[in-house]
C-alpha positions as CSV (number, residue, x, y, z in Angstrom):
1,M,-0.2,0.1,-0.1
2,K,1.0,3.5,-0.8
3,I,0.2,6.1,1.1
4,T,1.5,9.5,0.4
5,T,0.2,13.2,2.6
6,N,0.8,15.5,-0.5
7,L,0.9,15.3,-4.6
8,T,4.2,14.6,-4.9
9,H,5.3,11.9,-7.5
10,I,6.9,8.5,-6.3
11,A,9.2,6.8,-8.4
12,T,9.3,3.2,-7.2
13,E,11.3,1.0,-8.2
14,V,9.5,-2.2,-10.3
15,E,11.5,-6.0,-9.7
16,F,10.7,-8.2,-12.3
17,E,9.6,-11.6,-12.5
18,P,11.5,-13.8,-15.1
19,A,10.6,-14.2,-19.2
20,L,8.1,-16.9,-19.9
21,T,8.0,-18.8,-23.3
22,E,4.6,-19.2,-25.1
23,E,4.4,-22.1,-23.8
24,Q,4.9,-21.9,-19.8
25,L,2.5,-19.0,-20.2
26,K,-0.1,-21.3,-21.7
27,E,-0.3,-23.7,-19.1
28,A,-0.4,-20.8,-16.1
29,F,-3.3,-19.4,-18.2
30,G,-4.4,-22.9,-18.7
31,A,-4.3,-23.7,-14.9
32,V,-6.6,-21.0,-13.2
33,G,-9.0,-21.4,-16.6
34,L,-8.1,-18.0,-18.9
35,K,-7.7,-18.4,-22.8
36,G,-4.5,-16.3,-23.6
37,F,-3.8,-14.8,-27.2
38,P,-0.8,-13.7,-29.1
39,A,-0.6,-10.0,-29.7
40,E,1.4,-7.4,-30.2
41,L,1.8,-5.7,-27.3
42,D,4.2,-2.5,-27.1
43,I,6.7,-3.1,-24.1
44,A,6.7,0.8,-23.7
45,E,2.8,1.3,-23.3
46,R,2.9,-1.8,-21.0
47,T,5.2,-0.4,-18.5
48,E,3.8,3.0,-18.1
49,E,2.3,4.8,-15.2
50,H,-1.4,4.7,-15.7
51,V,-0.9,0.3,-16.6
52,Q,-1.8,-1.3,-13.4
53,M,1.4,-4.1,-13.0
54,M,0.9,-6.9,-11.2
55,A,2.8,-10.5,-10.1
56,L,1.8,-12.9,-12.5
57,D,-0.2,-15.0,-10.2
58,S,-2.0,-12.4,-8.9
59,F,-2.4,-10.8,-12.4
60,L,-4.4,-14.2,-13.2
61,G,-6.3,-14.5,-9.8
62,F,-7.3,-11.1,-10.3
63,A,-8.6,-11.6,-14.1
64,Q,-10.2,-14.7,-13.5
65,T,-12.3,-13.0,-10.5
66,S,-13.6,-10.3,-12.4
67,G,-14.7,-12.0,-15.1
68,V,-12.0,-12.1,-17.8
69,A,-11.9,-14.6,-19.9
70,A,-9.0,-14.1,-21.9
71,V,-5.8,-12.5,-22.0
72,T,-3.4,-11.3,-24.8
73,Y,0.5,-12.0,-24.8
74,D,3.4,-11.2,-26.7
75,V,6.8,-13.1,-26.0
76,T,9.8,-11.7,-27.6
77,Y,13.0,-13.1,-28.5
78,F,16.3,-11.2,-29.8
79,P,18.5,-13.3,-31.8
80,H,22.3,-12.9,-31.4
81,A,23.9,-9.4,-31.8
82,D,25.9,-8.9,-35.3
83,D,28.0,-5.6,-36.7
84,A,24.2,-4.6,-38.3
85,E,22.2,-5.0,-35.1
86,V,24.9,-2.9,-33.9
87,T,25.1,-0.5,-36.8
88,Y,20.9,0.1,-36.3
89,Q,21.2,0.8,-32.6
90,L,24.4,3.1,-33.2
91,K,22.1,5.5,-36.2
92,Q,19.1,5.1,-33.5
93,L,21.3,6.6,-30.7
94,A,23.2,8.9,-32.7
95,R,19.6,10.3,-33.9
96,E,18.9,11.0,-30.5
97,L,21.6,12.4,-28.9
98,E,22.4,14.4,-32.3
99,I,25.6,13.3,-32.5
100,S,27.5,11.1,-35.3
101,A,27.2,7.5,-34.7
102,D,30.9,7.3,-36.2
103,V,31.9,9.5,-33.1
104,I,30.1,6.9,-30.9
105,R,31.4,3.5,-32.3
106,D,35.2,5.5,-32.3
107,V,34.6,6.3,-28.6
108,C,33.0,3.2,-27.3
109,A,35.1,0.5,-30.1
110,D,36.2,-1.3,-26.6
111,E,32.1,-1.5,-25.8
112,I,30.6,-2.6,-28.1
113,R,33.6,-5.5,-28.8
114,E,32.4,-6.3,-25.7
115,Y,28.4,-6.4,-25.7
116,L,29.4,-8.1,-28.6
117,E,31.1,-11.0,-26.7
118,L,28.6,-10.8,-24.1
119,D,25.2,-11.6,-26.1
120,A,27.0,-14.1,-27.9
121,K,27.5,-16.0,-24.5
122,R,23.4,-15.3,-24.1
123,D,21.1,-18.4,-24.8
124,A,18.9,-16.8,-27.6
125,N,16.5,-19.5,-27.5
126,A,14.9,-17.9,-24.2
127,P,13.3,-15.3,-24.4
128,V,13.6,-11.5,-23.4
129,H,10.4,-10.0,-22.4
130,S,7.3,-11.7,-21.8
131,I,3.4,-9.6,-21.5
132,V,0.4,-10.4,-20.3
133,E,-2.4,-7.8,-20.1
134,C,-5.8,-7.4,-19.8
135,Y,-8.8,-4.3,-19.3
136,V,-11.0,-4.5,-16.6
137,G,-14.0,-2.4,-16.5
138,G,-11.2,0.2,-18.3
139,T,-7.8,-0.1,-16.6
140,A,-5.3,-2.3,-18.8
141,F,-3.6,-4.3,-16.3
142,A,-0.3,-6.3,-17.5
143,W,2.3,-8.6,-16.1
144,Y,6.3,-7.9,-17.5
145,G,8.5,-10.5,-17.6
146,M,12.6,-10.0,-18.9
147,N,15.3,-12.0,-18.5
148,E,18.3,-10.1,-18.2
149,Y,20.4,-9.3,-21.7
150,P,23.5,-7.2,-22.6
151,R,22.2,-3.7,-23.8
152,L,24.4,-1.7,-25.6
153,K,23.0,1.6,-25.5
154,R,23.0,1.3,-21.8
155,V,26.8,0.4,-21.9
156,I,27.5,3.5,-24.4
157,L,25.5,5.8,-22.5
158,R,27.5,5.6,-19.2
159,K,30.7,5.5,-21.7
160,L,29.4,8.8,-23.3
161,A,28.8,10.1,-20.4
162,Q,31.9,9.5,-18.8
163,G,33.3,11.8,-22.0
164,G,35.6,11.2,-24.1
165,Q,37.7,13.7,-26.5
166,R,35.9,13.4,-29.9
167,A,32.4,13.3,-28.2
168,K,33.5,16.3,-26.4
169,H,35.1,18.0,-29.3
170,N,31.7,17.5,-31.6
171,F,29.9,18.7,-28.5
172,I,31.8,22.3,-28.6
173,M,31.8,22.2,-31.9
174,R,27.9,22.1,-32.0
175,A,27.4,24.4,-29.4
176,S,29.2,26.8,-31.1
177,K,27.9,27.0,-33.9
178,E,24.7,27.1,-32.1
179,Q,25.9,30.0,-30.0
180,V,27.1,32.1,-33.3
181,D,23.7,31.1,-34.8
182,L,21.8,32.8,-32.4
183,L,24.1,35.9,-32.4
184,E,23.5,36.4,-36.2
185,D,19.6,36.4,-35.2
186,Y,20.5,39.5,-33.4
């Protein structure tokens, strides 16, 4: 139970249960008499504050007691990362940070190599994410399971936050250009 005396945002750490396979989920659904249907569920939407997250046993018991006959689910697997995947992720991150992907690759070469080595050891046949969802009275209820896996973005952001001469130079040049552009407006 959460009790608050003022209207402030309370950040709570969420501990996820391990991701389950489709077969494991169907077994859990069947144990409480629910049917499960595969759906493409967006992970980001399932972890937003308006979605009520619950442990799987509690979630399924609640759904059954609430008269829900079926739930939707999604199980995600990631193949092992390769250079094409690294390039794709770097382009996305470069776009978000407005910095060159080549700069990120240069500054974080050791981290990228370590990421690929770690990812190669991961069992690609184990799901990375599992989501189960239902709606009761217009409110979304969900269970979200996650298995640990290496995340390139997290490693790279940590490295870039520590700095690096090329990243620093790129940032300074961009900031200087913005300053000049701003002065030209006056």
